[in-house]
C-alpha positions in Angstrom: 48.9 -43.1 52.9 47.5 -43.7 49.4 44.0 -42.6 48.4 43.3 -45.9 46.6 40.8 -48.1 48.5 42.0 -51.5 49.3 38.5 -52.8 49.7 36.9 -52.0 46.3 36.4 -55.5 45.1 35.7 -58.2 47.6 35.3 -62.0 47.2 33.4 -63.6 50.1 33.5 -67.4 50.4 30.5 -68.9 52.2 29.7 -72.4 53.5 26.8 -71.8 55.9 28.9 -72.1 59.0 28.7 -69.7 61.9 31.9 -67.9 61.1 30.8 -67.4 57.5 27.6 -65.8 58.8 29.7 -63.5 60.9 31.7 -62.7 57.7 28.6 -61.8 55.8 27.5 -59.4 58.6 30.9 -57.7 58.6 31.1 -57.5 54.8 27.7 -55.8 54.6 29.1 -53.0 56.8 32.4 -52.9 54.9 30.7 -52.8 51.5 28.5 -49.8 52.7 31.5 -47.9 54.0 33.8 -48.5 51.0 31.1 -48.8 48.3 32.6 -52.2 47.5 31.7 -54.6 44.7 31.0 -57.9 46.5 30.9 -61.4 45.0 29.6 -64.2 47.2 30.7 -67.7 46.1 30.0 -71.2 47.4 32.1 -74.0 46.0 30.8 -77.6 45.9 33.7 -80.0 45.9 33.8 -82.3 42.8 34.0 -85.5 44.9 30.6 -84.6 46.4 29.0 -84.7 43.0 31.0 -87.5 41.4 30.1 -90.6 43.5 31.1 -93.2 40.9 33.4 -95.0 43.5 30.2 -96.1 45.2 29.1 -98.4 42.3 27.2 -100.8 44.5 24.8 -98.0 45.6 21.8 -97.5 43.4 22.2 -94.6 40.9 19.0 -93.0 42.1 20.4 -92.8 45.6 23.7 -91.4 44.3 21.8 -88.8 42.3 19.8 -87.8 45.4 23.0 -87.3 47.3 24.6 -85.1 44.6 21.4 -83.2 44.2 21.4 -82.5 48.0 24.8 -80.9 47.9 23.8 -78.7 45.0 20.6 -77.7 46.7 22.5 -77.0 50.0 24.9 -74.8 48.1 22.0 -72.9 46.5 20.4 -72.5 49.9 23.6 -71.1 51.4 23.8 -68.6 48.6 20.2 -67.7 48.9 20.5 -67.0 52.5 23.5 -64.7 51.8 21.6 -62.9 49.1 18.7 -62.3 51.4 20.9 -60.8 54.1 22.7 -58.5 51.7 19.5 -57.5 49.9 17.8 -56.7 53.2 20.7 -54.3 53.9 20.5 -52.7 50.5 23.8 -54.2 49.2 23.9 -55.7 45.7 26.0 -58.8 45.3 27.0 -61.2 42.6 26.2 -64.8 43.9 27.9 -67.8 42.3 27.8 -71.5 42.8 30.9 -73.2 41.5 32.1 -76.8 41.3 35.6 -78.0 42.2 38.2 -77.8 45.1 36.9 -74.9 47.2 40.3 -73.4 48.0 41.6 -73.7 44.4 38.4 -72.3 42.9 38.4 -69.3 45.3 42.1 -68.6 44.8 41.9 -68.8 41.0 38.7 -66.7 40.8 40.3 -64.0 42.9 43.4 -64.0 40.7 41.6 -64.1 37.4 39.2 -61.3 38.2 41.6 -59.2 40.2 39.9 -59.0 43.6 41.4 -56.8 46.3 40.4 -59.1 49.1 39.2 -62.6 49.9 37.0 -63.0 53.0 36.3 -66.3 54.6 35.2 -67.8 57.9 37.8 -69.6 60.0 36.1 -73.0 60.3 32.9 -74.9 59.4 30.4 -75.8 62.2 32.0 -79.2 62.6 34.9 -81.1 61.2 32.6 -83.6 59.5 30.6 -81.1 57.5 32.1 -81.7 54.0 30.4 -78.7 52.5 32.2 -76.3 54.9 35.3 -74.4 54.1 37.2 -75.9 57.1 40.9 -76.1 56.5 40.4 -74.5 53.1 40.7 -71.1 54.9 44.3 -72.0 55.7 45.0 -72.9 52.1 43.5 -69.7 50.8 45.4 -67.6 53.3 48.7 -69.2 52.2 48.3 -69.3 48.5 46.0 -66.4 47.4 47.7 -63.6 45.4 45.6 -60.9 47.1 45.0 -60.1 50.8 42.9 -62.5 52.9 40.6 -61.6 55.8 39.8 -64.6 58.1 36.8 -64.0 60.3 36.5 -65.6 63.7 34.5 -64.4 66.7 33.5 -60.8 66.1 32.0 -58.5 63.5 32.9 -55.2 65.1 36.2 -53.4 64.4 37.1 -51.0 67.2 40.6 -52.2 68.2 43.2 -53.1 65.5 46.6 -54.5 66.2 49.1 -54.0 63.3 52.3 -56.0 63.3 55.1 -54.3 61.5 58.7 -55.3 60.7 59.9 -52.8 58.1 58.9 -55.0 55.1 56.7 -53.7 52.2 53.8 -56.1 53.0 53.8 -54.9 56.6 53.7 -51.3 55.4 50.8 -52.2 53.1 49.2 -53.9 56.1 49.4 -50.6 58.0 47.8 -48.8 55.1 44.9 -51.2 55.1 44.5 -50.8 58.8 44.4 -47.0 58.6 41.6 -47.1 56.0 39.6 -49.5 58.2 40.2 -47.3 61.2 39.1 -44.2 59.4 35.8 -45.9 58.3 35.1 -47.7 61.6 36.4 -45.1 63.9 38.8 -47.7 65.4 42.0 -47.4 67.4 45.2 -48.7 66.0 48.2 -50.2 67.9 51.3 -50.3 65.7 53.5 -53.0 67.2 57.0 -54.2 66.4 58.3 -57.4 68.1 62.0 -57.9 68.4 63.8 -61.0 69.3 66.4 -59.6 71.8 68.5 -62.8 71.7 69.4 -62.3 68.1 71.5 -59.3 69.0 73.7 -61.2 71.5 75.0 -59.2 74.3 73.9 -55.9 72.8 70.2 -55.6 73.8 70.4 -51.8 73.2 70.9 -52.5 69.5 67.6 -54.4 69.4 65.9 -51.5 71.2 67.2 -49.0 68.8 66.3 -51.0 65.7 62.8 -51.6 67.0 62.2 -48.0 67.9 63.5 -46.8 64.5 61.2 -49.3 62.7 58.2 -48.2 64.8 58.9 -44.5 64.3 59.2 -44.8 60.5 55.9 -46.7 60.3 54.2 -44.5 62.8 55.0 -41.4 60.7 52.8 -42.8 57.9 49.7 -43.0 60.1 47.4 -40.1 59.2 43.8 -39.6 60.0 43.4 -42.3 62.6 43.9 -42.7 66.3 47.1 -44.7 66.9 49.7 -45.7 69.5 53.0 -47.5 69.0 54.4 -50.4 71.0 57.7 -52.2 71.1 57.8 -55.7 72.5 60.5 -58.4 72.8 60.1 -62.1 72.3 58.9 -64.6 69.7 56.9 -62.5 67.2 54.0 -64.8 66.6 53.6 -65.8 70.2 53.8 -62.1 71.4 51.2 -60.9 68.8 48.8 -63.7 69.7 49.3 -63.2 73.5 48.6 -59.4 73.3 45.7 -59.7 70.9 44.0 -62.3 73.0 44.7 -60.8 76.4 43.8 -57.2 75.4 40.7 -58.2 73.4 41.6 -56.8 69.9 39.0 -57.2 67.2 41.5 -57.5 64.3 45.1 -58.3 63.7 46.7 -57.0 60.5 49.9 -58.7 59.4 52.0 -58.8 56.2 52.2 -62.1 54.5 56.0 -62.3 54.7 58.9 -60.3 56.2 61.9 -58.8 54.5 64.0 -62.0 54.6 63.4 -65.6 55.5 66.9 -65.8 56.8 66.4 -63.1 59.4 64.2 -64.5 62.2 63.5 -61.1 63.7 61.3 -60.2 60.7 57.8 -61.5 60.5 58.4 -64.2 57.9 55.7 -66.9 58.1 54.3 -65.4 61.4 51.0 -64.8 59.6 50.4 -68.6 59.5 50.8 -69.0 63.2 48.8 -65.8 64.0 45.9 -66.7 61.7 45.7 -70.2 63.2 46.0 -69.4 66.9 44.6 -65.9 67.4 41.1 -65.6 68.8 40.2 -62.5 66.8 39.9 -62.1 63.0 43.1 -61.8 61.0 43.8 -59.8 57.9 46.8 -61.1 55.9 48.0 -58.4 53.5 49.9 -58.9 50.2 
């Protein structure tokens, strides 16, 4: 496993929702353990500031509405600053204007962040200042790894999905660093679709075991077990993570080949959407 930290530079997107508050709490701990540089950003969508389509509404009213969104953004950032300051963690807080997903993705790419962290959903579907479905856009299109926070802030049980791809291997490396810092247990799991091997289920068994063994050999300095499962990869990962109360799923953003269904492929999309626990998508 490499000595380089995968959590040196973190971009935390906030919107004032409950899951973003959980994200702030986790990143406080993460930043302390990895000595991370943290930037907290809140994006105000341009359409919330440009209300010209409502020409029949008095300008004074439109100005008050735009001002409210800006003040709300400043309040969200202020609350985040207070939390980090209380914990002794220095942050760079930024209020930006534009499409939230695009702004966060471009900022992470331009300034070479290692990780984007975001809550899963806003408090309600109608809260236009919340990240909402932008978390999904960020997880799909960001150039760096993305951590989507859901229900918990602790990390004691980590489920790592591997398939032999480079991104899955990097995912395992991320998981090991987290496990070492949080004293967490890792389960390294490979899910094989037995039906793809026709009438030779033993082939699937052998391929799966070899993939697991190769990955498991790289786990150093962390408590880990390996597990081979059969079925639909996304469904099996979600089922096990939910049933066995994992705190975090780690998955590579893509598998070895889109033409081979027994690799993870776009499984990260399904897992990030349906799993109850937080999901780290590694690139």
